[in-house]
C-alpha positions in Angstrom: 139.9 -11.1 94.1 142.9 -10.2 96.8 144.6 -13.3 97.8 142.8 -13.8 101.0 139.5 -14.3 99.1 141.0 -16.6 96.5 142.3 -18.6 99.4 139.5 -19.0 101.4 137.8 -20.0 98.0 139.1 -23.3 98.1 138.2 -24.3 101.8 135.3 -26.4 100.5 138.3 -28.3 99.4 138.1 -30.0 103.1 134.0 -30.5 102.8 134.4 -34.5 102.3 136.2 -34.6 105.9 133.0 -35.4 108.1 132.9 -34.3 111.8 133.0 -37.6 113.2 136.4 -37.5 112.0 137.7 -34.1 113.7 138.7 -34.9 117.3 137.2 -31.6 118.9 133.7 -32.6 117.6 134.5 -37.0 118.1 136.7 -36.4 121.3 137.8 -40.0 120.8 140.2 -41.7 123.2 143.5 -42.1 121.4 145.6 -44.9 122.5 149.5 -45.1 121.8 150.8 -48.8 122.3 154.2 -49.0 123.3 157.1 -50.9 124.9 157.7 -50.1 129.0 161.0 -48.8 128.2 159.0 -46.0 126.2 156.4 -45.6 128.8 159.2 -44.6 131.4 160.8 -42.3 128.8 157.8 -40.9 128.0 157.0 -40.2 131.8 160.5 -39.3 132.5 160.8 -36.6 129.7 157.6 -35.6 129.3 158.3 -36.1 125.7 156.3 -38.2 123.0 158.9 -38.9 119.9 157.0 -38.2 116.4 158.3 -40.2 113.5 158.9 -39.2 109.6 156.5 -41.9 108.2 159.7 -41.8 105.2 161.3 -43.9 107.9 158.4 -46.0 109.0 156.2 -48.8 108.0 154.2 -46.4 106.0 156.7 -45.6 103.6 154.8 -47.1 100.6 151.5 -45.7 102.0 152.7 -42.0 101.8 154.8 -42.1 98.4 151.9 -43.6 97.1 149.8 -40.9 97.9 151.9 -38.1 97.0 152.5 -39.0 94.0 149.8 -40.8 92.9 148.0 -37.5 93.3 150.4 -34.9 91.7 150.6 -37.6 88.6 146.8 -37.0 88.4 147.1 -33.7 88.7 149.8 -32.6 85.9 148.0 -35.3 83.2 144.5 -33.6 83.9 142.7 -32.3 81.2 140.0 -31.6 83.6 142.8 -28.6 85.1 143.7 -27.8 81.0 140.1 -27.5 79.8 139.4 -25.2 83.2 142.6 -22.7 82.7 141.4 -22.3 79.0 144.5 -21.6 77.1 147.5 -23.8 77.1 149.7 -21.2 78.6 148.0 -20.8 81.3 147.7 -24.3 81.9 151.5 -24.3 82.2 151.7 -21.4 84.4 149.6 -23.5 86.9 151.2 -27.1 86.3 154.8 -25.1 86.9 153.3 -23.8 90.7 151.9 -27.0 91.2 155.5 -28.9 90.7 157.2 -26.6 92.2 155.7 -26.8 95.6 155.8 -30.8 95.0 159.6 -30.3 94.8 159.6 -28.3 97.8 158.1 -30.7 99.5 160.3 -33.0 98.3 163.3 -31.5 98.8 163.0 -29.6 101.8 159.6 -30.2 103.9 159.5 -33.7 103.6 162.3 -34.6 106.0 161.1 -32.5 108.9 157.0 -34.0 108.6 156.2 -36.1 111.5 153.6 -38.1 112.5 152.3 -39.4 115.8 150.2 -42.6 115.6 147.0 -43.7 117.6 144.5 -46.0 117.9 140.6 -45.0 118.5 140.4 -46.6 121.8 136.2 -47.5 123.7 135.3 -45.8 126.5 134.7 -49.0 128.6 138.2 -50.8 127.3 140.5 -52.0 130.2 142.2 -54.5 128.2 143.3 -53.4 124.7 143.5 -55.2 121.5 144.9 -58.3 120.8 146.6 -57.5 117.8 147.9 -54.0 119.0 149.9 -55.4 121.3 151.5 -58.1 119.2 152.1 -55.5 116.9 153.2 -52.6 118.7 153.0 -53.1 122.5 156.2 -55.3 123.2 154.0 -58.2 122.8 152.2 -58.1 125.6 154.8 -56.9 127.8 154.7 -53.4 127.0 151.9 -50.4 127.7 149.2 -49.0 126.1 149.0 -44.9 127.0 145.2 -43.7 126.7 144.7 -40.3 125.7 141.4 -38.0 126.0 141.7 -35.6 122.9 138.1 -34.4 125.3 140.7 -32.4 127.3 142.9 -30.6 124.1 141.8 -27.5 122.5 142.3 -26.3 118.7 144.6 -23.8 118.2 144.0 -21.9 115.0 147.2 -21.7 112.8 149.0 -24.5 115.0 151.4 -26.8 112.8 150.1 -29.6 114.9 147.1 -31.4 112.9 145.0 -34.3 114.6 143.0 -36.7 112.1 141.7 -40.0 111.5 143.2 -42.2 108.9 141.2 -42.8 105.9 141.3 -46.9 105.0 141.0 -47.6 101.0 142.2 -50.1 98.4 145.0 -48.6 96.0 141.5 -47.6 93.5 139.5 -46.2 96.3 142.2 -43.5 96.9 143.1 -43.3 93.1 139.1 -42.8 93.0 139.1 -39.9 96.3 142.3 -38.0 94.7 139.8 -37.7 91.2 136.7 -36.4 93.2 139.6 -34.1 95.2 140.3 -33.0 91.7 136.9 -32.6 90.3 136.3 -30.2 93.4 139.0 -28.1 92.7 137.8 -27.5 89.2 135.1 -27.1 90.2 136.2 -23.8 92.4 138.6 -23.0 89.9 136.4 -22.6 86.8 133.8 -20.2 89.3 136.4 -18.3 90.5 138.6 -15.7 88.7 142.0 -15.9 88.7 144.6 -14.0 86.9 147.7 -15.7 85.6 150.2 -14.1 88.3 147.4 -15.2 91.1 147.6 -18.9 90.1 150.2 -19.9 92.7 147.9 -19.7 95.3 144.8 -22.3 94.0 148.1 -24.5 93.0 149.4 -24.3 96.7 145.7 -25.2 97.9 145.1 -28.1 95.6 149.1 -29.6 96.7 148.3 -29.0 100.3 144.8 -31.3 100.2 146.6 -33.7 98.7 149.3 -34.4 100.9 147.0 -33.9 103.8 144.9 -37.0 102.0 148.5 -39.0 101.6 149.3 -38.2 105.4 145.8 -39.6 106.7 145.3 -42.4 104.4 146.6 -45.9 104.4 145.9 -49.4 102.9 142.2 -51.0 104.1 144.4 -54.1 105.1 145.5 -52.0 108.4 141.7 -51.0 108.6 141.5 -53.0 112.3 143.8 -50.2 114.0 141.3 -47.5 113.7 144.3 -44.9 114.0 144.1 -41.5 114.0 147.7 -39.1 113.7 149.1 -36.4 115.0 151.0 -34.7 112.4 153.7 -31.8 112.0 153.4 -29.8 109.4 156.6 -27.8 108.9 155.8 -25.4 106.4 152.6 -24.5 108.9 155.2 -23.7 111.6 156.3 -20.6 110.3 158.0 -19.1 113.8 159.8 -22.1 114.1 158.5 -23.2 117.3 159.2 -26.8 117.3 163.0 -26.6 115.7 164.6 -27.1 118.7 162.6 -30.4 119.3 164.1 -31.8 116.0 166.3 -34.7 116.7 167.3 -37.7 116.1 167.4 -41.9 117.1 169.7 -44.4 116.1 167.6 -47.8 116.3 167.4 -51.3 114.5 166.4 -49.7 111.6 169.5 -47.2 111.6 169.8 -43.6 112.0 166.1 -41.6 111.8 165.1 -38.0 112.4 162.7 -37.5 115.0 160.5 -34.8 116.2 160.6 -34.8 120.3 158.0 -32.9 121.3 157.6 -31.3 124.6 154.0 -32.1 125.9 154.0 -28.6 127.6 152.4 -25.1 126.7 153.8 -23.6 123.7 152.6 -20.5 122.3 150.2 -20.6 119.0 150.6 -24.7 119.4 149.2 -26.1 122.1 147.1 -24.8 124.7 148.5 -22.8 127.5 148.3 -25.8 130.3 149.0 -28.6 128.5 150.6 -31.9 130.5 151.0 -35.1 130.5 148.9 -35.1 133.7 146.1 -33.1 132.3 145.7 -35.7 129.1 146.3 -39.0 129.8 143.3 -40.8 130.6 144.5 -44.3 132.1 147.5 -46.4 131.1 147.0 -50.2 130.3 149.5 -52.4 131.4 150.4 -55.4 128.7 148.7 -58.6 129.6 152.1 -60.1 130.0 152.3 -57.5 132.5 148.8 -58.2 134.3 150.6 -59.9 137.5 149.8 -57.6 140.8 153.9 -57.3 141.5 154.5 -56.6 137.7 151.4 -53.6 138.2 153.8 -52.6 142.1 156.2 -52.1 140.2 155.0 -49.6 138.0 153.3 -47.7 140.4 156.5 -47.2 142.0 158.1 -46.1 138.9 155.3 -43.5 138.8 156.0 -42.3 142.4 160.0 -41.9 141.5 159.0 -40.5 138.3 157.2 -37.5 140.1 153.7 -39.3 138.4 152.0 -40.0 141.6 148.6 -38.9 140.1 148.5 -40.9 137.5 148.7 -44.1 139.7 144.7 -44.5 140.0 145.0 -44.4 136.3 146.7 -47.5 135.9 145.1 -50.8 134.8 146.4 -54.4 133.7 145.0 -56.0 130.6 143.4 -59.4 131.4 143.5 -60.9 127.8 144.4 -64.3 127.9 147.7 -63.9 125.9 149.9 -66.2 124.3 153.1 -64.8 122.5 153.4 -66.0 118.8 156.5 -68.4 118.6 158.1 -65.5 116.5 157.9 -63.4 119.2 159.7 -65.4 121.5 
């Protein structure tokens, strides 16, 4: 088997991802809850800022996913048995460990995510818990993106996917299911020792994707989807110029300040905020006519007048919690 045949043999490692979890099939509306300052910045610069999950609240989630997956693989008797000989198993484990160390030392720093929440088509108010958690305690806005207006670009380093939720035990069980599927394919595929780096790479990538798109079930009500930037997939370094930083309450953090515009081999040739924004919902603390009028003026001043008809004010009766005053 040549390299491409070996590579394709492991495509079915992703068969557990249902069509309902693929944005180009489901075409969900996705909401990004944020502050009014950030909304202004998005519209002024045509940028959305991706964050590194290792600097987010999801730090333990990602560490849990990658470290648990790597540990399960490196201690797997199934893989050792499938390799058929101890030296061959050592070769496989060495390649796998190399991919993990490369990710940990070189790629993890510039792996970025943009977090969104699935939004119902007839919802013009937003979710109370999301306003409190991410929408400036009701004083912010929710930008609703229509993924039906996005195109799938083969080979793009940007991946859109639905987050899986589960307990620690359930996620470990999912890793073991992935491993069992891998061993099944591996056992049926004749791979010489000098090509073992290919299945090792495929398995590590599957574990990494699972880790980036999974969270503890305590967050389930957020109905999260993510856009993930995979550094190793950007072989032509199309987004390197967008690597930046920000200084805030958590100190200095790396950011991917993604320009929402056509980028060859990354996005469609007509991508723009105006195309993909379906509506903008003002938080329940900004629901007065005067607040809405001020936002409409902001859109005029920023050259985004065509978005004015898409602005709605949330009518949720809202009272900030004591800790948020």
